[in-house]
N, C-alpha and C positions, 0 to 999 in steps of 0.2 A: 579406540576409547569407547566407553559406553556412556551415552548422553541421554539424560532425561530432558526433553524439550517441553516446557509448560507454556501453553497458550490459554490463560484463564479468562480472557476477555469474552464475556457472554454475547457480545455483538459480532464476534468473528465466527461464522460457520466454517469449521475447519475443512469441510469438503465442498464448500460453496464457491461462488464466483467473485466474491469481493477481492480487491487487490491484496488486502491483508492476508487472506487465506491462501492465495496463490504464492505470496511471499513465503509463508510458513512452509508450504509443501515443497516449493522449489529449493529452499535452503536445506530442508531435511533430506531431500533426494540427493543434493550435492554432497552432504555429509556422508550419506550411505555409499555414494559412488567412491568416496575417498577411503572407504573401508571401515567407517565407524558404525557402531550399532546404536540406533536411535529409537527411543520410545517417546511418542507424542501424547501428552495428556491434555485433553480439551473438553469443554462442557457441551459444545453445540456442534452437530454434524452438518446440517443444512438449514437455510433460512426458512424454507417451506417444505412440507412433506411431499410436494409435487415436483420439487427440483431434483433433477438427476445428479447424484453426488459424483464428485471427481474421484479419480482413483486414489484410494487412501494410502498413507505411508505404510511401510512394512509392518510396523507395530503401532497401533493406535489404541489408546486407552481412553474410552469415553467416560467422563465423570460429570453427568448432568446435575443440576441442582436437586437436592433431596426433597423429600415430601414436606418437611417443615418449612424450608425456604419457599417452596412453591405455594404452600397454603398461606403463609404470611403475606407474600407479595400479592396473591390473588385477593386477599381481604383488603389490602391497602388500595388496590386498583378499584375495587368496588366502592370504597368510601370516597375516593377522589372522583369517581364517575358520578356518584350520587350528589356530590356537592357541585358538580358542573364546573370544575376548574381544571386547568392544565397544570400538571405537577410532575416533576422528575423524581419525586420522593420514592415511589415504588421501585424504580429502576436502581436508585442509589442504595436503598435498603437491600435490594436483591444482590447487588455487588458485595456489600458488607457481609451478609449472611453466607453467601456462597464462599467467600474467602475464608470465613471461620470454619466451614465444614470441609473445605478442600484440604487444608493442612493435615488433619488427622487421617483422612482417606489416603493421601499420598504417603504419609508416614507408615501406615499399616502395610501398604503395598511394597515399600522399598526399604524398610528398616533392617531387614535381614539379608538384603541383596542390593546394596547401594550402587548407584551409578558412579562413574568417575567424575562427571561434570553435571551440574544442574544449570540449564540454560533456559531463561524465561523471556518471552516477549512481554515487556512491561505494559501494564494496563492500570487504569484508575482504581485505587483502593485495594490493589492486589498485593498481599504480603506473604502468601503461602510458600512461594518458591524460596524466598530468603529464609524463612523460618525452617523449612525442610533442610536447606543446605547447612544451616547452623546446627541443627539436631544431628545430622548425619556426618558432619565434619567434612563436607565436600566443597569444592570451589563453586561459587555462584557467579554466573555470567548473565548480565542484564542487557537485553537488547532494547533500545529506546527509539521509538519512531515519532515521538512528539513530547513536548513538555506536558506531562500528564495532567497537572492541575490547571494549567493554562488552557489546554484543549477542552477540559471538562467545563470550565466556566465560559469559554468563548463559543464553543460549537454545540455543547449539549445542554447548556443552560442550567446546570446543576446548582442546587442551593448549598451544597456542602463544600464550598471552595476551600475553607480553612482546613477541613478534615482531609480533603484531597491533597492539599499542599503539604500537610504534615506527613501523610502517608508516602508521598513522593520523596520527600527528604529522608525519611526513615529508610525507605527502600534503597535509595542511592548510597546511603552511608554504609549499608551492609553488603553491597556488591563488590566482589573481588575484582571485577572488570566491568566497565560500562561501555556498551557499544552503540553510540548514537549514530544515526544514519547520515548526519550532515555536520559541517563545521559550526553553523549557528547553533545547532542543538548541543554540540560539544561545549560551546561557550556557556549555554544555559546550565549544563551539568556542572561545569567548573564553578559557576556562580553560586551553586548550592553547597559548595565545600568539598567536592570530590577532587582528590589530588590528580593532577594532569597525567601522571604516570599510569593511572588506572583507567584513563579514557582513551578509547580506540575508535576512530571514525570508520564505519563500515557502510558505505552507500548501498543502495539497492543494486540489483544486477539482472542478468537475463540467463535463460537456458539456451545455450548456443545450438543445441540439438533441435530446438523448436523455432527460435527466432534467428533467422539468417537471411541475407539478401538473395534475391532471385527474380526471375521474370514472373509476371502475373500467371496464375494458374487457370487453366481452362475450366469454365463452369462457375467460377467464384462470383462473377457479376450476375449471372443468371440466377444463382441460388439466392442472392440477397436483393434482387430487384434493381440493380444498378444498370444504367444505360451505358452508352459508349463514350461519353464525354469525360473530361477531367474531373477529379474527385478531391474535394477538401475533406479532411477527416479529423475526428476527435474521438479519443478513447478514454473512458474513465467515468468516475462518479459525476452525476449531473447535480452538482452542489455549488453554492455561491462562491466558495473559495477556489474553485477550479476554473473560473472565468468563462463558463459556458454561456453566460448571458450575452457575450459579444458575438456569438455565432450567427444569430439571425440578421443583425445589421451588416455584418461582414459579408454574409452570403448574398444579401440584397445588392450591396455595392458591386461585388465582383460579378454577379450574374448579369448585370447590365452590360458588361464588356466581354464576357466569355460565354458564348452560346453553348448550351449543353452542359454547363458546369453543374455538378451535383455536390450535395453535402451528406456525408456519412457520419452518423453519431452512434457509437458503440458503447453501450452502458445504460444504466438507469439511475434514478434518484429523484429527489423531490422537485427538481426543476423540469422534469421531462414534459409534463403537460403545458407548462408555460412556454417552453421552447417550441413545442408543436403549434401552439396558438400564435406565437409571434411569427413563425415561418408561414403559417396559413394567412395571416393578415397581409403578408407581403406577396401573396399569390404564388408561393414557391413550394407548396406541399408536394407537388408531383415530382419535384426534383430533390427531395430530401428523404433519406432512408434512416429510420430508427431501428436498430437491430435489437435493442434491449441488451441485457447481460447475456454473454455467450461464453461457452467453454473456452478455456485458454488456448486449446489447440486450434480453435477456429479463428483466432485473432490474427496470426501472421499472414494468412492469405489475403485478408482484408487490408492489412498494412501495405502489402506489396502493390495494391491498386492505387495508392494515394499519390497525388501530385503535390500535396502539401499536408503535413501532419502537424496538428495544432496543439500547443500547450500554452494557452493565453492567460496565464495566472494573473490575477489582480495583485496589487500591493496590499498585504494585510496590515492590520493595526499593530501587529507584533512582528518580530523577526520571521523571515521566511525560512522555516526549519525543515521543510519537506524534502524528501528525496523521491522525485516523481517517477514512479515505476513506468508510466507510459513513455517517458522520454527515452529510457534505455531500450524499451521494446521497439519504439519507432526507429531509432537509430540502428539497432541490430538488424532490422529488416531492410535497411537502405532507404527508408522513407525520408524525403527531405523535410527537415523540421523547421517550423517557425515557433519560437518560444519567447516567453518573457525573460528579460535580462534581470534576474533576481535570484538571490540565494545560490544554492548548489547548481542551478541551471547554468550559471556563468562559468562554473568550473568544468562542467561536462561538455557544453556546446561552445565551440570556438567560432565566433561570429565570422561568417564568410568562408569558413574552412570546413566545419562539420554541420553547419546549420545557420539559420538567420535569427538574430536576436532583436527584440524591440522593447521599448519601455513598457512596463506592466500597465495594463488598463488603457493603453493608447490605441484606439480603434484606427486612426489614420495610419499609424506606423505598422500596425498589423496588416491592414489592407495593402500598403505599399510592399511589404515583404512577400505576401502571398502573390501579389501581382508580378513580382520579379520571377517567382518560381513558375507561375503559370505561363509566362511568356518566354522563359528561357529553359528549354529542355536539357541543354548541356549543363547548365548550372544545377538543375535538379539531380542529374546523374552524378556530377562531381561531388556535390555535398553528400548525397546518399552513400556513395562508395566510401568516402572518407569517414563518415559517421559509423558505418558498419565496422570498419577497421578499428576505430577508436574504442568502440564498446567491446569488440572481441578481445582486444588486448588488455583492457583495464577494468571492465565492469561485468563480471560474470558471477553466477552463484558458485561455481566451482572455485573461483579465486577467493570468494568470501568464506567458503567452507575451509579452505586451507588456512586462511588468516585466523579464523576462529579456533581451529584445531591448534595452531601455533600458540595462541594466547592461552588456551586451556592447558596445553602441555607445560607451558611455563609456570602455571599456577600449581600444577599437580605436585611438584617437588615440595611445596610448602604444606601439603595436606597428606600426611602418611595414610596409606590405605587402612581403614578401620578393620579391626579383627572381629 
């Protein structure tokens, strides 16, 4: 099949190091391995001009915002800055204007040579993919990684919550298949009126050619400044909803009992300096390593060094709809996992069999679980080996690509190829 994959989110640098970007690239690569032809359309290549881009998909169509959108948003930012207030208005207007210009650009490109499927990673206020599918008479598959309007109001502080909610409902109503990444997200989709037969849960996965169990590699610790002691590890965005705030007090408690214990934090985000400061206050800076964001291929060797891989999510005010990419990558590399017992995590991790679960936000329980792993090498090995088998059998990008292709093939019969 010929697939047009649209990632219209201006906050996802398609060749960058964000988890969302690696998700897109991994799924596209899996579709290509399965024999499908994929064109990826996206607005942003990398977050910074200094960032080394990842290897691009075979066919990448870069469609950045046009001059009119850029000029309008620049003017709005100038006005907001002059008034000395914080406002999300410029970014919201940017999303709206970009969506308006993206549709005709895609239509001009594909109207005389339509894809078989149009697949879009859903984003706030994005409607171009659904409009294009309707215009070309092709099936529209919508991947959903979050409740779009809820995420906008909760995590981005946008003022256009009513508009975002209306756009989300409009988009879902026009999708021939909706692919939420978790069961709680599927429930959200159903609550907005989408028939259950059009909803297909497709969790995140891993690339088994990159993430696999094995012994630590020579030189990894030296490269990143790690010593010889055991390592607690956290991979991901340093943001409040990832539970990273628990890392400094957890590290302090365990360091008192385990000489040479180290903390490895892979990733960046707004909490990075706060975490550095909190670790410094505890006199543990010399035993903590912050790598910042690293290329995906550098992550597996780090995971194989971990005595405990942490996913300490707090309990949010809404349903836990995430499908944590870090969880699958930890497990695929055989790293023993300690995670919060919440949402999809309880489906993926079997407590005491493929990892250890604890109540979300409970520092005492998190400490006790890590203590078990640090003191029981055989338990670490047993859990890690079982986790790697579980992920290898159930949660891979190749399996996701097959599932998506099956769903798409089932829809094609209802959409005669346009002449």
